N, C-alpha and C positions, 0 to 999 in steps of 0.2 A: 672487739669482744666476740664477734661472730667467728673469726678465725680460731680463737682459742676454744670456742664451743665445739666447732667441728673437729679441731685437733684432738680433743679428748675423746670425742665420739669415734673418730677414726682409729685411735689407739685402742680403745675398748673393742671395736669391731675386729681389728687385727688379732687381738688376743683371743677373742671368741673363735674366730676362724682357725687359729692355730690349735686351740684346745679341742675343737670339734675334729679337726684333721687328725690329731693324735689318737682320738678314740675311734674314728672311722677307718683309719688306715694305720694301725699301730706297727705293723711290720716295717713300714718305711722308716719309722722313727727308732724302732728297736735297734736297727743296724748302726745308728749314730751314737748309741750309749757307750761311753768308754768302758772297756772291760775291767778297769781297775775299780769301778764302783761296786760296792757290795749289793747283793740281791740280783734279781733277774732284770734284763733289759726291759721287759714288759712292765715290771713294777715302776721303773723310772719313766717309761713312756706315759703311763697312766697318771703318775704323780705330777709329771710336767703338765699334762692336760688339766688336772685339778687346779694346779697353781695358776695356769693361764686363765682359766675361767674365773677363779677367785679374784685375780688381779683385774680382769675386765670389769667385774661387778664393782670393785673398789674404785677404779678409774671413772666409771660411769656415774657414781654417786658423789654429789658435791661435798658431802661431809667427810668422805674418805679419800677424795681424789688426790690430795697432796701425798699422804703416806703411801697410797697404792701406786701412784706414779713413781715415787722414789723406789719402792720395792720392785716395780717393773724394770726400772733402769738397772737395779742390782741383778734381777733375774736375767736380763739380756747379757750382762757380763758373765753370769754364772754358766749360761748355756754355751758360751763361746767355745769351750773345749770340744763340745759335740760337733760344732761346725768345722773345727780344725780336723777332728777325726774323720768326718765325712769327706773332707777335701783330700786327706791323706789316703783314705780307702779307695777313692775314685781316681787315683793317679794313673792307673793302668786301664781305666774303663774307656768307653767310647767318648769322643770329643764333646758331645752335647752334655753328657752326665758330668764329665770332668769340669766343663765350663760352668755348669749350674752350681756344682759344689764349690768351686773356687769363687764364683760370684757372690756367694752368701757371706764369705768372710768379711769383705769391706762394708757390708750392710750393718754389721753389729754396732759400729760406732754411731751412725745416724740414728739407729733405733734407741740407743742409750741416750743420746742427746735429745731426741724427741720426747722420750718419757720424762727426762729431767726438765725440759721446757714446759711440759704439761704441769709438772709439780710447781714450777715457778709461777706459771700463770694462775694456778689455783691459789697460791699465796697472795698474789696481787688482787684477785677478785674478792678475797675475803677481807682485804683492807679497805675496800670501798664502802 
């Protein structure tokens, strides 16, 4: 039970950190927004921050943990194209930036599975 408790807290903390980063340094995230999306990149950056903060609150609260964790898994899937775009855009950049951009790509699957695991754990704890 302690590991599931810390798992949802860590996931909520990751989401808060990402949301705050989007607001504190929006220019870094604006560049990741696919051009095909309507509106401005800054709109999408701030919308992403709002979603991340809302998901963090939902994951942190026991009553909303399961649906919020499932929504978090879906969110991680939804933002994957931005990570692909970032990796593509960094193909001719310095090796460190290129490596960081490419390194983000395989992290999406563990993030999705982590969020899904938090949802499953929330189900089990409600059955007790």
